[in-house]
PyMOL Python script that loads the backbone (N, CA, C, O; Angstrom):
from pymol import cmd

cmd.read_pdbstr("""\
ATOM      1  N   MET A   1     117.894 106.839 237.651  1.00  0.00           N
ATOM      2  CA  MET A   1     117.727 105.722 238.581  1.00  0.00           C
ATOM      3  C   MET A   1     118.214 104.438 237.952  1.00  0.00           C
ATOM      4  O   MET A   1     118.864 103.634 238.619  1.00  0.00           O
ATOM      5  N   LEU A   2     117.906 104.221 236.645  1.00  0.00           N
ATOM      6  CA  LEU A   2     118.313 102.961 235.969  1.00  0.00           C
ATOM      7  C   LEU A   2     119.782 102.765 235.954  1.00  0.00           C
ATOM      8  O   LEU A   2     120.205 101.636 236.202  1.00  0.00           O
ATOM      9  N   PRO A   3     120.661 103.780 235.678  1.00  0.00           N
ATOM     10  CA  PRO A   3     122.060 103.618 235.720  1.00  0.00           C
ATOM     11  C   PRO A   3     122.572 103.209 237.105  1.00  0.00           C
ATOM     12  O   PRO A   3     123.511 102.420 237.208  1.00  0.00           O
ATOM     13  N   VAL A   4     121.966 103.734 238.159  1.00  0.00           N
ATOM     14  CA  VAL A   4     122.339 103.382 239.498  1.00  0.00           C
ATOM     15  C   VAL A   4     122.055 101.899 239.797  1.00  0.00           C
ATOM     16  O   VAL A   4     122.846 101.180 240.406  1.00  0.00           O
ATOM     17  N   SER A   5     120.865 101.501 239.321  1.00  0.00           N
ATOM     18  CA  SER A   5     120.442 100.078 239.474  1.00  0.00           C
ATOM     19  C   SER A   5     121.391  99.156 238.735  1.00  0.00           C
ATOM     20  O   SER A   5     121.797  98.123 239.268  1.00  0.00           O
ATOM     21  N   ALA A   6     121.749  99.520 237.509  1.00  0.00           N
ATOM     22  CA  ALA A   6     122.679  98.704 236.699  1.00  0.00           C
ATOM     23  C   ALA A   6     124.017  98.647 237.398  1.00  0.00           C
ATOM     24  O   ALA A   6     124.616  97.574 237.474  1.00  0.00           O
ATOM     25  N   ALA A   7     124.516  99.775 237.919  1.00  0.00           N
ATOM     26  CA  ALA A   7     125.831  99.759 238.583  1.00  0.00           C
ATOM     27  C   ALA A   7     125.755  98.865 239.865  1.00  0.00           C
ATOM     28  O   ALA A   7     126.683  98.123 240.187  1.00  0.00           O
ATOM     29  N   GLY A   8     124.691  98.971 240.515  1.00  0.00           N
ATOM     30  CA  GLY A   8     124.524  98.126 241.743  1.00  0.00           C
ATOM     31  C   GLY A   8     124.461  96.640 241.436  1.00  0.00           C
ATOM     32  O   GLY A   8     125.075  95.841 242.143  1.00  0.00           O
ATOM     33  N   ALA A   9     123.749  96.261 240.420  1.00  0.00           N
ATOM     34  CA  ALA A   9     123.686  94.892 239.936  1.00  0.00           C
ATOM     35  C   ALA A   9     125.039  94.437 239.515  1.00  0.00           C
ATOM     36  O   ALA A   9     125.463  93.334 239.858  1.00  0.00           O
ATOM     37  N   TRP A  10     125.742  95.279 238.762  1.00  0.00           N
ATOM     38  CA  TRP A  10     127.038  94.886 238.233  1.00  0.00           C
ATOM     39  C   TRP A  10     128.046  94.648 239.438  1.00  0.00           C
ATOM     40  O   TRP A  10     128.764  93.649 239.464  1.00  0.00           O
ATOM     41  N   GLY A  11     128.062  95.574 240.392  1.00  0.00           N
ATOM     42  CA  GLY A  11     128.935  95.396 241.529  1.00  0.00           C
ATOM     43  C   GLY A  11     128.636  94.169 242.369  1.00  0.00           C
ATOM     44  O   GLY A  11     129.523  93.490 242.887  1.00  0.00           O
ATOM     45  N   THR A  12     127.326  93.920 242.477  1.00  0.00           N
ATOM     46  CA  THR A  12     126.934  92.770 243.305  1.00  0.00           C
ATOM     47  C   THR A  12     127.090  91.431 242.654  1.00  0.00           C
ATOM     48  O   THR A  12     127.480  90.476 243.326  1.00  0.00           O
ATOM     49  N   PHE A  13     126.809  91.310 241.394  1.00  0.00           N
ATOM     50  CA  PHE A  13     126.749  89.956 240.741  1.00  0.00           C
ATOM     51  C   PHE A  13     127.767  89.735 239.697  1.00  0.00           C
ATOM     52  O   PHE A  13     128.054  88.572 239.413  1.00  0.00           O
ATOM     53  N   VAL A  14     128.374  90.764 239.062  1.00  0.00           N
ATOM     54  CA  VAL A  14     129.224  90.569 237.887  1.00  0.00           C
ATOM     55  C   VAL A  14     130.648  90.887 238.127  1.00  0.00           C
ATOM     56  O   VAL A  14     131.502  90.199 237.567  1.00  0.00           O
ATOM     57  N   SER A  15     130.989  91.867 238.908  1.00  0.00           N
ATOM     58  CA  SER A  15     132.383  92.307 239.015  1.00  0.00           C
ATOM     59  C   SER A  15     133.288  91.174 239.672  1.00  0.00           C
ATOM     60  O   SER A  15     132.836  90.303 240.415  1.00  0.00           O
ATOM     61  N   PRO A  16     134.561  91.292 239.322  1.00  0.00           N
ATOM     62  CA  PRO A  16     135.453  90.269 239.852  1.00  0.00           C
ATOM     63  C   PRO A  16     135.457  90.118 241.382  1.00  0.00           C
ATOM     64  O   PRO A  16     135.650  89.028 241.922  1.00  0.00           O
ATOM     65  N   LYS A  17     135.242  91.227 242.038  1.00  0.00           N
ATOM     66  CA  LYS A  17     135.188  91.261 243.546  1.00  0.00           C
ATOM     67  C   LYS A  17     133.764  91.225 244.035  1.00  0.00           C
ATOM     68  O   LYS A  17     133.479  91.788 245.091  1.00  0.00           O
ATOM     69  N   ARG A  18     132.859  90.594 243.326  1.00  0.00           N
ATOM     70  CA  ARG A  18     131.394  90.586 243.668  1.00  0.00           C
ATOM     71  C   ARG A  18     131.180  89.887 244.944  1.00  0.00           C
ATOM     72  O   ARG A  18     131.914  88.963 245.295  1.00  0.00           O
ATOM     73  N   ARG A  19     130.131  90.336 245.686  1.00  0.00           N
ATOM     74  CA  ARG A  19     129.847  89.833 246.989  1.00  0.00           C
ATOM     75  C   ARG A  19     128.922  88.570 246.911  1.00  0.00           C
ATOM     76  O   ARG A  19     128.911  87.740 247.821  1.00  0.00           O
ATOM     77  N   VAL A  20     128.146  88.459 245.790  1.00  0.00           N
ATOM     78  CA  VAL A  20     127.193  87.353 245.670  1.00  0.00           C
ATOM     79  C   VAL A  20     127.649  86.492 244.529  1.00  0.00           C
ATOM     80  O   VAL A  20     127.828  86.976 243.412  1.00  0.00           O
ATOM     81  N   ARG A  21     127.836  85.243 244.789  1.00  0.00           N
ATOM     82  CA  ARG A  21     128.232  84.279 243.739  1.00  0.00           C
ATOM     83  C   ARG A  21     127.101  83.267 243.556  1.00  0.00           C
ATOM     84  O   ARG A  21     126.955  82.316 244.324  1.00  0.00           O
ATOM     85  N   ARG A  22     126.344  83.496 242.559  1.00  0.00           N
ATOM     86  CA  ARG A  22     125.114  82.676 242.320  1.00  0.00           C
ATOM     87  C   ARG A  22     125.295  81.723 241.145  1.00  0.00           C
ATOM     88  O   ARG A  22     124.354  81.009 240.798  1.00  0.00           O
ATOM     89  N   GLY A  23     126.460  81.685 240.526  1.00  0.00           N
ATOM     90  CA  GLY A  23     126.662  80.820 239.328  1.00  0.00           C
ATOM     91  C   GLY A  23     126.804  81.734 238.094  1.00  0.00           C
ATOM     92  O   GLY A  23     126.362  82.882 238.040  1.00  0.00           O
ATOM     93  N   GLU A  24     127.457  81.111 237.128  1.00  0.00           N
ATOM     94  CA  GLU A  24     127.810  81.823 235.938  1.00  0.00           C
ATOM     95  C   GLU A  24     126.604  82.179 235.090  1.00  0.00           C
ATOM     96  O   GLU A  24     126.615  83.263 234.507  1.00  0.00           O
ATOM     97  N   PRO A  25     125.534  81.339 234.964  1.00  0.00           N
ATOM     98  CA  PRO A  25     124.410  81.762 234.094  1.00  0.00           C
ATOM     99  C   PRO A  25     123.760  83.093 234.559  1.00  0.00           C
ATOM    100  O   PRO A  25     123.426  83.937 233.727  1.00  0.00           O
ATOM    101  N   LEU A  26     123.584  83.274 235.867  1.00  0.00           N
ATOM    102  CA  LEU A  26     123.067  84.578 236.379  1.00  0.00           C
ATOM    103  C   LEU A  26     124.011  85.674 236.122  1.00  0.00           C
ATOM    104  O   LEU A  26     123.571  86.772 235.780  1.00  0.00           O
ATOM    105  N   ARG A  27     125.292  85.465 236.259  1.00  0.00           N
ATOM    106  CA  ARG A  27     126.281  86.522 235.998  1.00  0.00           C
ATOM    107  C   ARG A  27     126.235  86.967 234.495  1.00  0.00           C
ATOM    108  O   ARG A  27     126.268  88.152 234.163  1.00  0.00           O
ATOM    109  N   TYR A  28     126.158  85.957 233.645  1.00  0.00           N
ATOM    110  CA  TYR A  28     126.087  86.227 232.192  1.00  0.00           C
ATOM    111  C   TYR A  28     124.808  86.977 231.817  1.00  0.00           C
ATOM    112  O   TYR A  28     124.833  87.869 230.969  1.00  0.00           O
ATOM    113  N   ALA A  29     123.669  86.606 232.463  1.00  0.00           N
ATOM    114  CA  ALA A  29     122.429  87.216 232.147  1.00  0.00           C
ATOM    115  C   ALA A  29     122.402  88.686 232.601  1.00  0.00           C
ATOM    116  O   ALA A  29     121.863  89.514 231.867  1.00  0.00           O
ATOM    117  N   ILE A  30     122.929  89.041 233.719  1.00  0.00           N
ATOM    118  CA  ILE A  30     123.021  90.387 234.129  1.00  0.00           C
ATOM    119  C   ILE A  30     123.963  91.211 233.342  1.00  0.00           C
ATOM    120  O   ILE A  30     123.703  92.380 233.059  1.00  0.00           O
ATOM    121  N   GLU A  31     125.108  90.588 232.968  1.00  0.00           N
ATOM    122  CA  GLU A  31     126.083  91.288 232.088  1.00  0.00           C
ATOM    123  C   GLU A  31     125.416  91.558 230.755  1.00  0.00           C
ATOM    124  O   GLU A  31     125.556  92.654 230.212  1.00  0.00           O
ATOM    125  N   LEU A  32     124.712  90.615 230.229  1.00  0.00           N
ATOM    126  CA  LEU A  32     124.112  90.821 228.927  1.00  0.00           C
ATOM    127  C   LEU A  32     123.031  91.882 229.008  1.00  0.00           C
ATOM    128  O   LEU A  32     122.904  92.706 228.101  1.00  0.00           O
ATOM    129  N   ALA A  33     122.238  91.875 230.101  1.00  0.00           N
ATOM    130  CA  ALA A  33     121.217  92.868 230.328  1.00  0.00           C
ATOM    131  C   ALA A  33     121.732  94.321 230.335  1.00  0.00           C
ATOM    132  O   ALA A  33     121.158  95.234 229.742  1.00  0.00           O
ATOM    133  N   VAL A  34     122.848  94.458 231.046  1.00  0.00           N
ATOM    134  CA  VAL A  34     123.441  95.798 231.206  1.00  0.00           C
ATOM    135  C   VAL A  34     123.962  96.277 229.872  1.00  0.00           C
ATOM    136  O   VAL A  34     123.726  97.432 229.515  1.00  0.00           O
ATOM    137  N   PHE A  35     124.672  95.429 229.100  1.00  0.00           N
ATOM    138  CA  PHE A  35     125.243  95.852 227.830  1.00  0.00           C
ATOM    139  C   PHE A  35     124.145  96.042 226.790  1.00  0.00           C
ATOM    140  O   PHE A  35     124.247  96.974 225.992  1.00  0.00           O
ATOM    141  N   VAL A  36     123.106  95.220 226.751  1.00  0.00           N
ATOM    142  CA  VAL A  36     122.037  95.415 225.833  1.00  0.00           C
ATOM    143  C   VAL A  36     121.251  96.662 226.176  1.00  0.00           C
ATOM    144  O   VAL A  36     120.815  97.382 225.278  1.00  0.00           O
ATOM    145  N   GLY A  37     121.063  96.933 227.460  1.00  0.00           N
ATOM    146  CA  GLY A  37     120.471  98.177 227.840  1.00  0.00           C
ATOM    147  C   GLY A  37     121.247  99.401 227.428  1.00  0.00           C
ATOM    148  O   GLY A  37     120.666 100.384 226.968  1.00  0.00           O
ATOM    149  N   GLY A  38     122.460  99.356 227.576  1.00  0.00           N
ATOM    150  CA  GLY A  38     123.334 100.503 227.116  1.00  0.00           C
ATOM    151  C   GLY A  38     123.252 100.675 225.559  1.00  0.00           C
ATOM    152  O   GLY A  38     123.195 101.797 225.057  1.00  0.00           O
ATOM    153  N   ALA A  39     123.250  99.625 224.876  1.00  0.00           N
ATOM    154  CA  ALA A  39     123.166  99.740 223.391  1.00  0.00           C
ATOM    155  C   ALA A  39     121.772 100.221 222.965  1.00  0.00           C
ATOM    156  O   ALA A  39     121.651 101.020 222.037  1.00  0.00           O
ATOM    157  N   LEU A  40     120.718  99.735 223.641  1.00  0.00           N
ATOM    158  CA  LEU A  40     119.443 100.220 223.360  1.00  0.00           C
ATOM    159  C   LEU A  40     119.195 101.725 223.744  1.00  0.00           C
ATOM    160  O   LEU A  40     118.404 102.429 223.117  1.00  0.00           O
ATOM    161  N   SER A  41     119.884 102.141 224.754  1.00  0.00           N
ATOM    162  CA  SER A  41     119.817 103.553 225.198  1.00  0.00           C
ATOM    163  C   SER A  41     120.470 104.446 224.121  1.00  0.00           C
ATOM    164  O   SER A  41     119.929 105.502 223.795  1.00  0.00           O
ATOM    165  N   PHE A  42     121.562 104.054 223.598  1.00  0.00           N
ATOM    166  CA  PHE A  42     122.199 104.802 222.436  1.00  0.00           C
ATOM    167  C   PHE A  42     121.205 104.801 221.290  1.00  0.00           C
ATOM    168  O   PHE A  42     120.949 105.859 220.714  1.00  0.00           O
ATOM    169  N   TRP A  43     120.644 103.682 220.942  1.00  0.00           N
ATOM    170  CA  TRP A  43     119.725 103.630 219.876  1.00  0.00           C
ATOM    171  C   TRP A  43     118.501 104.525 220.052  1.00  0.00           C
ATOM    172  O   TRP A  43     118.039 105.148 219.097  1.00  0.00           O
ATOM    173  N   ALA A  44     117.985 104.586 221.261  1.00  0.00           N
ATOM    174  CA  ALA A  44     116.779 105.341 221.579  1.00  0.00           C
ATOM    175  C   ALA A  44     116.990 106.837 221.445  1.00  0.00           C
ATOM    176  O   ALA A  44     116.044 107.570 221.157  1.00  0.00           O
ATOM    177  N   VAL A  45     118.234 107.309 221.651  1.00  0.00           N
ATOM    178  CA  VAL A  45     118.471 108.703 221.526  1.00  0.00           C
ATOM    179  C   VAL A  45     119.010 109.091 220.127  1.00  0.00           C
ATOM    180  O   VAL A  45     119.487 110.204 219.906  1.00  0.00           O
ATOM    181  N   GLY A  46     118.909 108.124 219.201  1.00  0.00           N
ATOM    182  CA  GLY A  46     119.285 108.422 217.792  1.00  0.00           C
ATOM    183  C   GLY A  46     120.756 108.197 217.470  1.00  0.00           C
ATOM    184  O   GLY A  46     121.187 108.550 216.372  1.00  0.00           O
ATOM    185  N   GLN A  47     121.554 107.622 218.385  1.00  0.00           N
ATOM    186  CA  GLN A  47     122.962 107.410 218.121  1.00  0.00           C
ATOM    187  C   GLN A  47     123.061 105.942 217.577  1.00  0.00           C
ATOM    188  O   GLN A  47     123.591 105.085 218.284  1.00  0.00           O
ATOM    189  N   HIS A  48     122.589 105.647 216.400  1.00  0.00           N
ATOM    190  CA  HIS A  48     122.508 104.259 215.822  1.00  0.00           C
ATOM    191  C   HIS A  48     123.925 103.674 215.596  1.00  0.00           C
ATOM    192  O   HIS A  48     124.190 102.514 215.908  1.00  0.00           O
ATOM    193  N   VAL A  49     124.816 104.511 215.048  1.00  0.00           N
ATOM    194  CA  VAL A  49     126.149 104.015 214.784  1.00  0.00           C
ATOM    195  C   VAL A  49     126.867 103.712 216.087  1.00  0.00           C
ATOM    196  O   VAL A  49     127.543 102.690 216.203  1.00  0.00           O
ATOM    197  N   LEU A  50     126.724 104.601 217.076  1.00  0.00           N
ATOM    198  CA  LEU A  50     127.337 104.333 218.347  1.00  0.00           C
ATOM    199  C   LEU A  50     126.714 103.102 219.032  1.00  0.00           C
ATOM    200  O   LEU A  50     127.431 102.355 219.698  1.00  0.00           O
ATOM    201  N   ALA A  51     125.462 102.886 218.889  1.00  0.00           N
ATOM    202  CA  ALA A  51     124.826 101.740 219.474  1.00  0.00           C
ATOM    203  C   ALA A  51     125.336 100.459 218.899  1.00  0.00           C
ATOM    204  O   ALA A  51     125.481  99.488 219.642  1.00  0.00           O
ATOM    205  N   VAL A  52     125.620 100.388 217.611  1.00  0.00           N
ATOM    206  CA  VAL A  52     126.105  99.225 216.935  1.00  0.00           C
ATOM    207  C   VAL A  52     127.541  98.994 217.333  1.00  0.00           C
ATOM    208  O   VAL A  52     127.955  97.857 217.557  1.00  0.00           O
ATOM    209  N   VAL A  53     128.344 100.123 217.426  1.00  0.00           N
ATOM    210  CA  VAL A  53     129.747  99.992 217.816  1.00  0.00           C
ATOM    211  C   VAL A  53     129.860  99.535 219.269  1.00  0.00           C
ATOM    212  O   VAL A  53     130.705  98.699 219.587  1.00  0.00           O
ATOM    213  N   PHE A  54     129.026 100.067 220.145  1.00  0.00           N
ATOM    214  CA  PHE A  54     129.009  99.670 221.527  1.00  0.00           C
ATOM    215  C   PHE A  54     128.635  98.247 221.713  1.00  0.00           C
ATOM    216  O   PHE A  54     129.265  97.555 222.513  1.00  0.00           O
ATOM    217  N   ALA A  55     127.608  97.750 220.993  1.00  0.00           N
ATOM    218  CA  ALA A  55     127.130  96.357 221.107  1.00  0.00           C
ATOM    219  C   ALA A  55     128.243  95.477 220.592  1.00  0.00           C
ATOM    220  O   ALA A  55     128.532  94.457 221.217  1.00  0.00           O
ATOM    221  N   SER A  56     128.869  95.805 219.516  1.00  0.00           N
ATOM    222  CA  SER A  56     129.944  95.027 218.967  1.00  0.00           C
ATOM    223  C   SER A  56     131.122  94.894 219.852  1.00  0.00           C
ATOM    224  O   SER A  56     131.668  93.805 220.033  1.00  0.00           O
ATOM    225  N   ALA A  57     131.527  96.023 220.418  1.00  0.00           N
ATOM    226  CA  ALA A  57     132.639  96.035 221.386  1.00  0.00           C
ATOM    227  C   ALA A  57     132.332  95.162 222.574  1.00  0.00           C
ATOM    228  O   ALA A  57     133.205  94.414 223.013  1.00  0.00           O
ATOM    229  N   ALA A  58     131.131  95.222 223.117  1.00  0.00           N
ATOM    230  CA  ALA A  58     130.669  94.473 224.158  1.00  0.00           C
ATOM    231  C   ALA A  58     130.642  93.006 223.930  1.00  0.00           C
ATOM    232  O   ALA A  58     130.976  92.213 224.810  1.00  0.00           O
ATOM    233  N   LEU A  59     130.233  92.638 222.719  1.00  0.00           N
ATOM    234  CA  LEU A  59     130.235  91.268 222.309  1.00  0.00           C
ATOM    235  C   LEU A  59     131.610  90.628 222.221  1.00  0.00           C
ATOM    236  O   LEU A  59     131.824  89.494 222.648  1.00  0.00           O
ATOM    237  N   VAL A  60     132.557  91.412 221.639  1.00  0.00           N
ATOM    238  CA  VAL A  60     133.909  91.012 221.427  1.00  0.00           C
ATOM    239  C   VAL A  60     134.605  90.871 222.820  1.00  0.00           C
ATOM    240  O   VAL A  60     135.311  89.900 223.095  1.00  0.00           O
ATOM    241  N   SER A  61     134.365  91.881 223.660  1.00  0.00           N
ATOM    242  CA  SER A  61     134.954  91.861 224.988  1.00  0.00           C
ATOM    243  C   SER A  61     134.417  90.653 225.808  1.00  0.00           C
ATOM    244  O   SER A  61     135.191  89.957 226.465  1.00  0.00           O
ATOM    245  N   GLY A  62     133.107  90.422 225.760  1.00  0.00           N
ATOM    246  CA  GLY A  62     132.556  89.316 226.448  1.00  0.00           C
ATOM    247  C   GLY A  62     133.125  87.972 226.022  1.00  0.00           C
ATOM    248  O   GLY A  62     133.390  87.083 226.831  1.00  0.00           O
ATOM    249  N   ALA A  63     133.305  87.869 224.656  1.00  0.00           N
ATOM    250  CA  ALA A  63     133.772  86.632 224.096  1.00  0.00           C
ATOM    251  C   ALA A  63     135.228  86.411 224.485  1.00  0.00           C
ATOM    252  O   ALA A  63     135.604  85.288 224.821  1.00  0.00           O
ATOM    253  N   LEU A  64     136.042  87.436 224.449  1.00  0.00           N
ATOM    254  CA  LEU A  64     137.451  87.296 224.833  1.00  0.00           C
ATOM    255  C   LEU A  64     137.572  87.016 226.327  1.00  0.00           C
ATOM    256  O   LEU A  64     138.503  86.331 226.750  1.00  0.00           O
ATOM    257  N   ASP A  65     136.642  87.535 227.134  1.00  0.00           N
ATOM    258  CA  ASP A  65     136.642  87.292 228.580  1.00  0.00           C
ATOM    259  C   ASP A  65     136.422  85.800 228.879  1.00  0.00           C
ATOM    260  O   ASP A  65     136.984  85.273 229.839  1.00  0.00           O
ATOM    261  N   ARG A  66     135.644  85.152 228.095  1.00  0.00           N
ATOM    262  CA  ARG A  66     135.262  83.793 228.282  1.00  0.00           C
ATOM    263  C   ARG A  66     136.308  82.785 227.805  1.00  0.00           C
ATOM    264  O   ARG A  66     136.247  81.610 228.165  1.00  0.00           O
ATOM    265  N   VAL A  67     137.264  83.241 226.998  1.00  0.00           N
ATOM    266  CA  VAL A  67     138.244  82.405 226.407  1.00  0.00           C
ATOM    267  C   VAL A  67     139.322  82.102 227.380  1.00  0.00           C
ATOM    268  O   VAL A  67     140.268  81.387 227.051  1.00  0.00           O
TER     269      VAL A  67
END
""", "prot")
cmd.dss("prot")
cmd.show_as("cartoon", "prot")
cmd.util.cbc("prot")
cmd.orient("prot")
């Protein structure tokens, strides 16, 4: 259920063709929550290296997107 909720929030508030435009702070907060949730999910199932790699890739991607 949580992945479906994350996908719905992403499509509604974060994607380039999003239907709801509430400002950049909300967009960044949801984007951060989705990626942190993904990294924490990897960590919770014991995939620590993958969690760190995923979080690092998300951080670099987000930084490059803002430039």
